[in-house]
N, C-alpha and C positions, 0 to 999 in steps of 0.2 A: 494392771499386768508391766512386769519388768520388761524391757527391752533387752533382746539377747545380745548383743554387743556390750550393754552396760553390765549387766548381769556377768559376762565371760569376766569383763575387766575387773569385777568388783571381787572375784575369786582370784583373778591374778594379785589385787592389790593384798588382798587379805593374807594370803600362802605368801607372797613377798614379804608382810612386817610380822608376819609371825615365825619367819625361818631367816631374819637379815639378809633378804635380797635373794634366796634360794628360793627358786621356783621351777616345777615341771613343767610335763605338757611342751606347746610351741617355742618356750623361753628359755627352756633347761638347756644350759650349758653356754648361753650367751652373756652379752652383756646389757643388762637390763636396768633402767631405773625408771620410779616413779615422778613424774612430774605434773606439779600442780599448777596451775596457770589460773587467771581470773578471767569470769567470761564478758568476752566485748559487751554482751548486750545486758546480761543478769546483774554482772559486778559479783556471783559468787564464785568462791573456789571451786575448781574441777581438778580431780587426779586422774593421770593417764599413765598406763605403762608404754615405756617408749623403749626400743632399743636406742644404744649410742655406742658411739666411737671415740677412741681416747684421743686426745689432739695436743698434749702436751701441754705443761704450763698450767694456768688456771682454769682452763675450758674445755668441756667436751663438747661433741657433735651430735646433733638428733636430725633424723630426715624425714622430711612432712610427706611421707610416701603413701597413708592410707590404703596399701594394699593396690595402689597403683587407680584407685578411685579418680573419676573426673574432679572431685570436689578437693580441696583442701581438709584436713582434719580439722576438727572443731578446736584441739589444742593449740594447733598454727595460728587461727586467727586469734585464737584471744592473746597469744603472747605478742603478735601484730601490734592487738591494740594496748597493751598492758604488758610492756619488755621484762618486768619483774616478775620473777618466778622463782618456785621452791623446788630444790632437788632431793629427793630421797634414795641413796643408795643401797639403802639397808642396814647401813652400820652410822654412815654419817649422814647428817640433813644441813643443808645450808641455802641461803637466799643467791640467786644468780640472775645476770641481766640478758637476756636474750639477744642475741644481734644475727638478722638474716646475711647470710653473705649474699655477695653479689659477683658477677663478671667471672674474672680468671681464678680469683678465690673460691669462688664457688666449686667452680667446674674441677680444678685441682681434686677438691675433698670429696667432691662425689664419685671422681675417678680412681680414688684413693677405697672408697668404700665401695665399688663396682670389684675392684682388683681382690678385696678379701672376701667378698661375698657378693656370687652373681647375680642373686635374689632382687639385689637394689637395681640393676639392669631391667631385669624381667618387668618391676613395678613400672618405671620409665618405658618402657613399650608398649603397656596398656593406657597409657594417658597421654593426651597432647598437653598437658599442663607440663611446666619444668617443675622437677620435684624440689622444692625450696631443702635447702641447709641451713641449720642454725646452729651458731655458735653459745653455748650458754658458760656465761662467764663468773666466776664464782665471785660473789660480794665480800671481800677481806672484812673480818669483825676482829676486835680485840679480844684476848684470850684464847683459851684451847678451844680446840673444834668441838663441836655438837655431835658426840658420839651417843649413838641409841642403846645405851647400857646402865644397868641400876647399880653399877660399882666398877671402880677404878679395875678389879681384877677382873670383870667381864669385859671391860673396854680394851684391855689388853689384848684377851684371847679373841676379841673379835677383829681387830686390826691384825693380829697376825693370819685370822683366816682370811679374810681380806687379801692379803700378800699371797697365802697358798692358792687362793684360788683366782688370782689373775697369771700366776706364775703358771697352774696349770693349764688355762686357755691360752696361753703364750706358747706353750710347749704342744697343744692339741695343735695350735694354728702350725708350728714349725712342721709337726708330724703330715699334717695334709698336704703340705707344700713338696712331699717327694717327688712328684713327677716333674718338678724343677728344680734346677739349681739356681735359681735365683731368690733373692729377698725381695718381697714385695715391699712397696713405699707404706702402707698402712701397718704391716707387720713391724719394721722397722719403730714409726710413731708409737705402736704398741708397747714396744721392749724398752723406747725411750722414756716413755712417760712412766712404766712401772719403776725403772732405774732411778727415778725424779723422785717418784712417792716412797721410794725403800729408804733414800738419802734422808729425804724431809721426815721420817718416822726415826730414825735413828739421831739423827740430830736433836731432835726434843726430847728423846730419851737419854742421850748425852746432858744435854741443857737444863733439863726441868727435872724428866723423873728420878734419874739414878742420884743427885745430889740430894733431892727430898728425902729419898728412903735411907742415903747414906747418913744422914743426919740423928734417923731416927733408930737405926740399925747400925751401927758401926761395925757387928761381927761380920756385916756381911761383906765385906771391904772387900775381900778375896773375889768373891762371886762377880761384882761391880768391875773390878779389874779386869776379869778374863772377857766379861761381856764388851767392856771398851776396846779391849783388844781386837775382839771378833767382828766388831764394828769396822774397825780399820781393815781387816783382812778383808770382809765382804765389801769395802769400799774399792779396795785394790780390784777384785773379782768384776766390779761392776763398772770400772774403768776401763777393764780388758774388752768386757763386752762391748761398750761405747763406740771403740776402736773397731770392735770388729763390723759395727754396723754400719760403720763408714765405707765398708764394700757392699758387695752383694752375694757372698757364697753362703748359701743357706746350711751346708753342711758345717762349717765353721761356727756358725753363729748358733747352731742346734748343740752343738758340743760346751759349747759357753754357758749356754742354757743351761744345760744338765749339770754341770759342774758346779754353777750358782747353785741350782735346786739343792744339791746334795750338801753343799755347807750350810746352806740357809736354814733349812728343815732342821740341822742338828743345832745349830745356833737358835732358834726360836722355842724348839725343845725345852733346850736349857734354860732359856730365858723364862719361859713359863714356869719349869721346874721351881727356879731361883725367886721370881718377883712376886707371884701370884699369893703364896704363903706370907711374903710381908705385905703386901698391899690389902691381905684380908684384916690387918691390925696397924696400917696406917693412919 
């Protein structure tokens, strides 16, 4: 007879993989990954849906809350024994090294989590154990990222949808902060992480994808020129947002994010119109 928790997790895993990271229920509208660890006793792989926090750069954070249980969750005990893990974001899959944060670094990270969602504090209040915070550092591999797509065109569309989804989450978080005029620390990290990810995506297109397609489709040169110009324009908007994030004024950040959202959606739509037909015949 299946265990209720295992059965629930498997339904989430199946939905997550079938919908490239989109799920309903308690995880709907949140940031979720599938974390695969190696069993500490069995040596077999175990996959668990886990909420995460952006942390900038090449790492994300996960918290071993187990809903405030008195025991650490199995996935945490597994990664302590075997720190190399696999992360699925719904679009990207990559290997990562798990590092348990300690001391002030752990406390600062957990305080950011509580600031963005009081539920973490509720879990901590339910147990005597200190909830561990774990950094998952992506292990760099040569070559392009591993995108869960069946074609180059689908890969572009999925990455664009990740950008749209994260920006929508940030806008929702900004809207939820209407009761305060101060920009929270975790929200600032979310915005900065998004800015870096967008920059990396556009750089990859400018350096690799556009030259590849331009060589095969010289007739599309005007479209590539426009897309490169739009990349420069969006980069300027991102830099303005970065400067705004150095302060704490929520309304100013909200206005900058709204402006970026409008410009970026126009760009992504045009890019899909121009690139997807070319990629079908690449």
